[in-house]
C-alpha positions as CSV (number, residue, x, y, z in Angstrom):
1,M,28.7,3.2,-2.1
2,S,28.9,2.4,-5.8
3,R,27.1,4.4,-8.5
4,Q,24.8,1.4,-9.2
5,A,23.9,1.2,-5.5
6,R,23.1,4.9,-5.4
7,V,20.9,4.7,-8.4
8,A,19.1,1.7,-6.8
9,D,18.6,3.6,-3.6
10,A,17.3,6.7,-5.5
11,S,14.9,4.5,-7.4
12,R,13.6,2.8,-4.3
13,S,13.0,6.2,-2.6
14,I,11.0,7.4,-5.6
15,D,8.9,4.2,-5.5
16,L,8.2,4.6,-1.8
17,A,7.3,8.3,-2.3
18,D,4.9,7.2,-5.1
19,L,3.5,4.5,-2.9
20,E,2.6,7.1,-0.3
21,L,0.9,9.2,-3.0
22,A,-1.0,6.1,-4.2
23,H,-2.2,5.6,-0.6
24,R,-3.5,9.2,-0.5
25,A,-5.2,8.9,-3.8
26,A,-6.9,5.6,-3.1
27,R,-8.0,6.7,0.4
28,E,-9.5,10.0,-0.9
29,A,-11.4,8.2,-3.6
30,G,-12.5,5.6,-1.2
31,Q,-14.0,8.2,1.1
32,L,-16.0,9.7,-1.7
33,L,-17.3,6.3,-2.7
34,I,-18.2,5.0,0.7
35,A,-20.4,8.1,1.2
36,R,-22.3,7.1,-1.9
37,F,-22.4,3.3,-1.3
38,R,-25.9,1.9,-1.0
39,H,-27.4,5.1,-2.3
40,P,-29.1,5.3,-5.7
41,A,-26.7,6.5,-8.4
42,S,-27.8,9.7,-10.1
43,R,-26.5,8.5,-13.4
44,V,-25.6,5.0,-14.8
45,D,-24.4,4.6,-18.4
46,R,-23.4,1.5,-20.4
47,K,-19.9,1.1,-21.8
48,S,-18.7,-1.9,-23.8
49,S,-22.0,-3.8,-23.5
50,S,-25.4,-3.6,-21.9
51,T,-24.0,-5.3,-18.8
52,D,-20.9,-3.1,-18.5
53,M,-21.9,-0.2,-16.4
54,V,-20.3,3.1,-15.3
55,S,-21.8,5.4,-12.7
56,D,-21.4,8.9,-11.5
57,A,-19.5,7.5,-8.5
58,D,-16.8,6.0,-10.9
59,R,-16.4,9.4,-12.5
60,I,-16.3,11.4,-9.3
61,A,-13.7,9.1,-7.8
62,E,-11.5,9.1,-10.9
63,S,-11.7,12.9,-11.1
64,A,-10.5,13.2,-7.5
65,I,-7.5,10.9,-8.2
66,A,-6.6,12.7,-11.4
67,S,-6.7,16.1,-9.7
68,L,-4.4,14.9,-6.9
69,L,-2.0,13.4,-9.4
70,E,-2.1,16.6,-11.5
71,S,-1.2,18.6,-8.4
72,E,1.5,16.2,-7.1
73,R,3.0,14.7,-10.2
74,P,2.0,17.0,-13.1
75,D,4.6,15.6,-15.5
76,D,3.7,11.9,-15.0
77,G,1.4,10.0,-17.4
78,V,-2.1,8.9,-16.4
79,L,-4.3,6.0,-17.6
80,G,-7.7,5.8,-16.0
81,E,-10.5,3.4,-16.7
82,E,-13.1,6.1,-17.1
83,G,-11.1,8.3,-19.5
84,A,-8.4,10.1,-17.5
85,R,-5.4,10.4,-19.9
86,A,-2.1,12.2,-19.8
87,P,0.9,11.2,-21.9
88,G,3.5,12.5,-19.4
89,S,7.2,13.2,-19.9
90,T,8.9,11.4,-16.9
91,G,8.6,7.8,-18.0
92,R,6.3,7.1,-15.1
93,R,2.5,6.5,-15.6
94,W,-0.3,6.1,-13.1
95,V,-2.8,3.4,-13.8
96,V,-6.1,3.9,-12.1
97,D,-9.3,2.0,-11.5
98,P,-11.4,4.4,-9.5
99,L,-14.1,1.8,-8.7
100,D,-13.3,-1.8,-9.4
101,G,-16.5,-3.8,-9.0
102,T,-19.0,-1.2,-10.2
103,T,-21.8,-3.7,-10.6
104,N,-21.3,-4.9,-7.0
105,F,-21.3,-1.2,-5.8
106,L,-24.5,-0.4,-7.6
107,Y,-26.2,-3.5,-6.2
108,G,-25.1,-2.8,-2.7
109,I,-22.7,-5.7,-2.5
110,P,-19.6,-4.9,-0.3
111,Q,-17.0,-6.2,-2.7
112,W,-15.4,-3.3,-4.6
113,A,-12.2,-1.4,-4.4
114,V,-10.0,1.5,-5.6
115,S,-6.8,0.5,-7.4
116,V,-4.0,2.9,-8.0
117,A,-0.6,1.9,-9.4
118,V,2.4,3.6,-10.9
119,E,4.6,2.0,-13.6
120,D,7.9,2.8,-15.3
121,G,10.1,1.2,-17.9
122,D,10.7,-1.8,-15.6
123,G,7.0,-2.5,-14.8
124,V,4.8,-1.6,-11.9
125,A,6.8,0.2,-9.2
126,A,4.1,0.8,-6.5
127,G,0.5,0.0,-6.1
128,V,-2.4,0.2,-3.6
129,V,-5.7,-1.6,-3.6
130,R,-8.1,0.1,-1.1
131,D,-11.2,-1.6,0.2
132,P,-13.2,1.1,2.0
133,V,-16.0,-1.1,3.2
134,R,-13.6,-3.3,5.3
135,D,-11.1,-0.4,5.9
136,E,-8.3,-2.5,4.3
137,T,-5.4,-1.2,2.3
138,F,-3.2,-3.6,0.4
139,A,0.0,-2.0,-0.7
140,A,3.3,-2.9,-2.3
141,A,6.4,-1.2,-3.6
142,R,8.9,-3.0,-5.9
143,G,11.4,-4.9,-3.8
144,A,9.8,-3.8,-0.5
145,G,7.3,-6.5,0.1
146,A,3.5,-6.3,0.4
147,T,1.4,-5.2,3.3
148,L,-2.2,-5.1,4.6
149,N,-2.8,-2.0,6.8
150,G,0.9,-1.8,7.3
151,E,1.5,-5.4,8.3
152,P,3.5,-7.7,6.0
153,I,1.5,-10.3,4.1
154,A,2.4,-13.4,2.1
155,L,0.7,-16.1,0.1
156,R,-0.7,-19.2,1.8
157,E,1.4,-22.4,2.1
158,P,0.6,-23.9,-1.4
159,P,-1.8,-26.8,-1.3
160,R,-2.2,-29.5,-3.9
161,L,-4.3,-28.3,-6.8
162,A,-7.2,-30.4,-5.7
163,R,-7.4,-28.4,-2.5
164,A,-6.8,-25.0,-4.0
165,L,-9.4,-22.2,-3.8
166,I,-9.3,-20.4,-7.1
167,A,-10.8,-17.0,-8.0
168,T,-11.8,-15.9,-11.5
169,G,-13.9,-13.3,-13.3
170,F,-16.0,-13.0,-16.4
171,S,-15.9,-10.6,-19.4
172,Y,-18.8,-8.4,-20.3
173,D,-18.5,-9.6,-23.9
174,R,-21.0,-12.4,-24.8
175,G,-18.6,-14.4,-26.9
176,T,-15.8,-14.2,-24.4
177,R,-18.2,-15.3,-21.6
178,A,-19.1,-18.4,-23.5
179,A,-15.4,-19.4,-23.8
180,Q,-14.9,-18.6,-20.1
181,G,-17.7,-20.9,-19.3
182,E,-16.0,-23.7,-21.1
183,T,-12.7,-23.0,-19.2
184,L,-14.7,-23.0,-15.9
185,R,-16.0,-26.5,-16.8
186,S,-12.5,-27.8,-17.2
187,V,-11.1,-26.2,-14.1
188,L,-13.8,-26.7,-11.5
189,P,-13.5,-30.5,-11.2
190,D,-9.8,-30.3,-10.4
191,V,-9.8,-27.7,-7.7
192,R,-11.4,-27.3,-4.2
193,D,-13.7,-24.6,-5.5
194,I,-14.1,-21.4,-7.5
195,R,-14.9,-17.9,-6.3
196,R,-16.2,-15.2,-8.6
197,A,-16.4,-12.0,-6.5
198,G,-16.5,-9.4,-9.2
199,A,-13.4,-7.2,-8.6
200,A,-10.1,-8.4,-10.1
201,S,-8.0,-6.1,-8.0
202,L,-9.4,-7.5,-4.8
203,D,-9.0,-11.1,-6.1
204,L,-5.3,-10.4,-6.6
205,A,-5.0,-8.6,-3.2
206,W,-6.7,-11.5,-1.4
207,L,-4.4,-13.9,-3.1
208,A,-1.4,-11.9,-1.9
209,A,-2.9,-11.9,1.7
210,G,-3.4,-15.7,1.7
211,R,-7.2,-15.6,1.4
212,L,-7.1,-17.5,-1.9
213,D,-4.7,-20.0,-3.5
214,G,-4.9,-18.9,-7.1
215,Y,-6.5,-16.6,-9.7
216,Y,-7.1,-16.5,-13.4
217,E,-9.0,-14.3,-15.8
218,R,-9.1,-13.3,-19.4
219,G,-10.3,-10.0,-20.9
220,L,-8.5,-7.8,-18.4
221,K,-7.3,-4.2,-18.8
222,P,-4.2,-2.7,-17.3
223,W,-6.1,-0.9,-14.5
224,D,-7.7,-4.2,-13.4
225,W,-4.3,-5.9,-12.6
226,A,-1.6,-3.2,-12.2
227,A,-1.6,-2.9,-8.5
228,G,-2.7,-6.4,-7.8
229,R,0.0,-8.0,-9.9
230,L,2.7,-6.3,-7.9
231,L,1.0,-7.3,-4.6
232,V,1.1,-10.9,-5.6
233,A,4.8,-10.7,-6.7
234,E,5.9,-8.9,-3.6
235,A,3.9,-11.4,-1.4
236,G,5.9,-14.3,-2.9
237,G,3.7,-15.3,-5.8
238,Q,4.1,-15.5,-9.5
239,V,1.9,-14.1,-12.3
240,A,1.9,-15.4,-15.9
241,E,0.2,-14.3,-19.0
242,L,-2.2,-16.7,-20.6
243,D,-1.1,-17.7,-24.1
244,G,1.2,-14.6,-24.3
245,D,-1.8,-12.3,-24.0
246,P,-1.4,-9.5,-21.4
247,Q,-5.2,-9.3,-21.1
248,G,-5.2,-12.8,-19.6
249,L,-3.4,-13.6,-16.4
250,A,-3.0,-16.5,-14.0
251,A,-1.4,-16.1,-10.5
252,A,-0.5,-18.4,-7.7
253,S,2.4,-19.6,-5.7
254,P,5.5,-20.7,-7.7
255,E,4.6,-24.3,-6.8
256,L,0.9,-24.1,-7.8
257,L,1.1,-21.9,-10.8
258,P,2.4,-24.5,-13.3
259,Q,-0.4,-26.9,-12.3
260,L,-3.0,-24.1,-12.8
261,L,-1.6,-23.2,-16.1
262,E,-1.9,-26.8,-17.3
263,L,-5.7,-26.5,-16.9
264,L,-5.8,-23.2,-18.6
265,T,-3.6,-23.5,-21.7
């Protein structure tokens, strides 16, 4: 075996080991969250705006994930939505959304998830999106494909744009929302329909599993898309930045994505 092949095998083994850790982290956080779902939050604060909420459940879930990562990967970096930060020294960083879909969670709407991913110098290496309500775990490791509860998943056979079901999301910023409304007006007449479910990680996971045909959104943060982006890629899809902005993404099959981008850019 060549040195290059040995390095590739070693890297793949690390990715798979980290995927297993992401599974554990997402499942532990999910268990904490499901126990609190549909129960009044003891504390709810505002973040970037009056509509952007964070609850005690978000913080408890992120703390559990951060503690596990500190125990198992003490030298890795961490970036969590609710403030978990560690610079790390290994070149690998964990990107965590402990509760994607906080508003849904607080309103008792069963559309929220835990997203845990790890990235290195080549991008996202492994990621998990855990839906505790449906007991569904979407997982992917670089070069190893994507799975749902351990079974391989792939994007749907690409339809024409006019028959495509597209997901999107909206920012909490008032000005950005106005612009997103204009984009929606231009997209909606040219597709089958639009879905706005309120959790970007699940939108991307559902696209990877063939439940949607495409997705776009602006105003994202790394924890919103880290695991989901890898899921889409490993399920046979493509992800593109909108206007070169990493906070704006569009995703679909290789055949459908160029058509979607024409509507968005």
